[in-house]
C-alpha positions as CSV (number, residue, x, y, z in Angstrom):
1,X,4.4,0.2,-16.0
2,X,5.9,-1.2,-12.4
3,X,3.0,-0.3,-10.4
4,X,-0.7,-0.3,-11.6
5,X,-2.0,2.9,-12.2
6,X,-5.8,4.7,-11.4
7,X,-8.1,3.3,-14.6
8,X,-6.7,-0.1,-14.7
9,X,-9.6,-2.8,-13.9
10,X,-7.5,-5.1,-11.7
11,X,-7.7,-1.9,-8.7
12,X,-11.0,-2.4,-8.7
13,X,-10.8,-6.3,-8.7
14,X,-11.2,-8.3,-5.2
15,X,-8.3,-10.6,-4.9
16,X,-8.4,-14.2,-4.4
17,X,-6.5,-15.5,-1.0
18,X,-3.2,-17.9,-1.2
19,X,-3.0,-22.0,-0.8
20,X,0.2,-22.8,1.7
21,X,0.7,-24.2,-1.1
22,X,0.3,-21.4,-3.4
23,X,2.6,-19.5,-1.7
24,X,5.3,-21.8,-1.5
25,X,5.6,-21.3,-5.5
26,X,8.2,-19.9,-7.5
27,X,5.4,-17.5,-8.9
28,X,4.4,-16.1,-5.8
29,X,8.5,-16.3,-4.4
30,X,9.1,-14.2,-7.4
31,X,6.0,-11.9,-7.4
32,X,7.2,-10.9,-3.5
33,X,11.0,-10.4,-5.1
34,X,9.6,-8.2,-7.7
35,X,8.1,-5.8,-5.2
36,X,10.4,-5.4,-2.7
37,X,12.7,-4.3,-6.2
38,X,9.7,-2.1,-6.9
39,X,10.1,-0.9,-3.0
40,X,14.1,-0.6,-3.1
41,X,13.9,1.9,-6.5
42,X,11.1,4.1,-4.9
43,X,13.2,4.4,-2.0
44,X,16.3,5.2,-3.6
45,X,14.4,8.4,-5.5
46,X,12.7,9.3,-1.3
47,X,13.6,8.0,2.0
48,X,10.6,8.5,3.5
49,X,8.6,6.4,1.0
50,X,9.4,2.9,-0.1
51,X,6.8,1.3,2.5
52,X,4.3,-0.5,1.1
53,X,2.1,-2.0,-1.9
54,X,0.2,-4.5,-2.5
55,X,0.0,-7.5,-5.4
56,X,-3.0,-5.5,-7.7
57,X,-0.7,-3.0,-7.8
58,X,2.1,-5.1,-9.7
59,X,-0.3,-6.8,-12.0
60,X,-1.1,-9.6,-9.8
61,X,-4.8,-10.7,-8.4
62,X,-3.4,-12.5,-5.1
63,X,-4.5,-11.3,-1.2
64,X,-0.3,-9.5,-0.7
65,X,0.7,-6.8,0.8
66,X,3.9,-6.0,1.1
67,X,5.6,-3.9,3.8
68,X,8.7,-2.3,5.6
69,X,8.5,-2.5,8.8
70,X,11.4,-0.8,10.7
71,X,13.8,-1.7,7.1
72,X,12.5,-5.2,6.8
73,X,10.4,-6.5,4.1
74,X,7.1,-7.7,5.8
75,X,4.8,-9.7,3.3
76,X,1.2,-10.1,5.0
77,X,-0.4,-12.8,2.8
78,X,-4.4,-13.4,3.5
79,X,-4.6,-10.5,5.9
80,X,-7.5,-10.0,7.8
81,X,-7.2,-6.9,10.4
82,X,-9.3,-5.8,13.1
83,X,-9.8,-2.7,15.2
84,X,-8.6,-3.3,18.6
85,X,-9.5,0.0,19.9
86,X,-12.4,2.4,19.1
87,X,-9.5,5.3,18.5
88,X,-9.2,6.6,14.9
89,X,-7.2,9.2,13.6
90,X,-6.3,11.5,10.7
91,X,-3.8,9.3,8.7
92,X,-2.2,11.7,5.1
93,X,-2.8,9.1,2.3
94,X,-1.4,8.3,-0.7
95,X,-0.8,6.2,-3.2
96,X,1.3,4.9,-5.9
97,X,-2.1,4.6,-8.5
98,X,-2.5,8.3,-8.2
99,X,0.9,9.9,-7.1
100,X,-0.1,13.2,-7.9
101,X,-3.5,13.7,-5.1
102,X,-3.4,13.5,-1.4
103,X,-6.6,13.0,1.4
104,X,-6.1,12.8,5.0
105,X,-8.4,10.2,6.0
106,X,-10.3,8.6,9.3
107,X,-8.2,5.2,9.9
108,X,-8.4,2.5,13.3
109,X,-5.2,4.2,15.1
110,X,-4.9,0.9,16.6
111,X,-5.3,-3.0,14.7
112,X,-4.4,-6.2,15.3
113,X,-3.5,-7.8,11.7
114,X,-3.5,-11.9,11.6
115,X,-2.2,-13.4,7.7
116,X,0.3,-15.8,6.6
117,X,4.1,-15.2,6.2
118,X,6.5,-15.9,2.9
119,X,7.0,-19.8,4.4
120,X,2.8,-19.9,4.8
121,X,3.2,-19.4,8.5
122,X,0.9,-17.9,10.7
123,X,1.3,-14.8,12.2
124,X,-0.5,-11.9,13.7
125,X,1.1,-8.4,14.5
126,X,0.0,-5.9,16.6
127,X,0.4,-1.8,15.7
128,X,-0.9,1.6,15.8
129,X,-0.6,4.7,14.3
130,X,1.1,4.9,10.2
131,X,2.0,0.9,10.5
132,X,-2.0,1.0,11.4
133,X,-2.6,3.6,8.5
134,X,-0.5,1.5,6.1
135,X,-1.9,-2.0,6.3
136,X,-5.4,-0.8,6.2
137,X,-4.9,0.9,3.1
138,X,-3.3,-1.7,1.4
139,X,-5.8,-4.2,2.8
140,X,-8.5,-1.7,0.5
141,X,-6.3,-1.5,-2.4
142,X,-6.9,-6.2,-2.3
143,X,-10.8,-5.4,-1.8
144,X,-10.5,-2.8,-5.0
145,X,-10.9,-0.2,-3.1
146,X,-9.2,2.9,-3.3
147,X,-8.1,6.2,-1.3
148,X,-10.0,7.7,-3.6
149,X,-13.2,6.0,-2.2
150,X,-12.7,6.2,1.4
151,X,-12.1,10.5,0.5
152,X,-15.4,10.4,-1.3
153,X,-17.7,8.9,1.3
154,X,-16.1,11.0,3.9
155,X,-16.4,13.9,2.0
156,X,-13.1,14.8,2.4
157,X,-10.9,17.1,-0.3
158,X,-8.2,16.0,-2.1
159,X,-5.6,18.1,-2.7
160,X,-2.4,17.8,-5.9
161,X,0.9,17.5,-5.5
162,X,0.9,21.0,-7.1
163,X,-1.3,22.6,-5.0
164,X,0.5,20.9,-1.8
165,X,3.9,21.3,-2.4
166,X,4.2,24.9,-4.2
167,X,6.9,25.7,-1.6
168,X,8.5,23.3,-2.2
169,X,10.0,23.4,-5.6
170,X,12.5,20.7,-4.7
171,X,10.6,18.1,-3.2
172,X,7.9,18.5,-5.7
173,X,10.3,17.6,-8.5
174,X,11.6,14.8,-6.1
175,X,7.7,13.2,-6.5
176,X,7.3,13.9,-9.9
177,X,10.7,11.6,-10.5
178,X,8.9,9.0,-7.9
179,X,5.5,8.9,-10.8
180,X,8.0,8.7,-13.4
181,X,9.8,5.2,-11.7
182,X,5.8,4.2,-11.0
183,X,5.1,4.7,-14.5
184,X,8.5,3.9,-16.2
């Protein structure tokens, strides 16, 4: 299985922080490369996807997320974010671990993220909109939280792809190919 699916206990665990020594290890560097390969495989199926993934989703219980920002992979190790304004927005959430469901959830519109990069260097990034939403979603994974948990808390309605894409049969078929790829 390329990406762990809902029901896998690892998705409910809290990930452990990586030390600078462990970041430099061949094991961590190989994990980052494996995550890049998976996201590239998803991107090959659908150009609108393949932009973010957390380590627990590929079976590693470490505080690592990988994002494709402006076409370039950025590993965020031990990420911590804080809202940089009170503004929120409704973000359409989807998850490679439960890809047949979608929901709109309230997220912070602007955040500041502190993290270590793949060389163990401290970094900070200010972001907003979709990127801010993606980071919040992926950090939730590091804490054992799924978007379905937030939907339940907010009383938001989950929708299946079969319902959402009923009038877009080509896109629905593409999404189902991606689901097979992630489970494969």
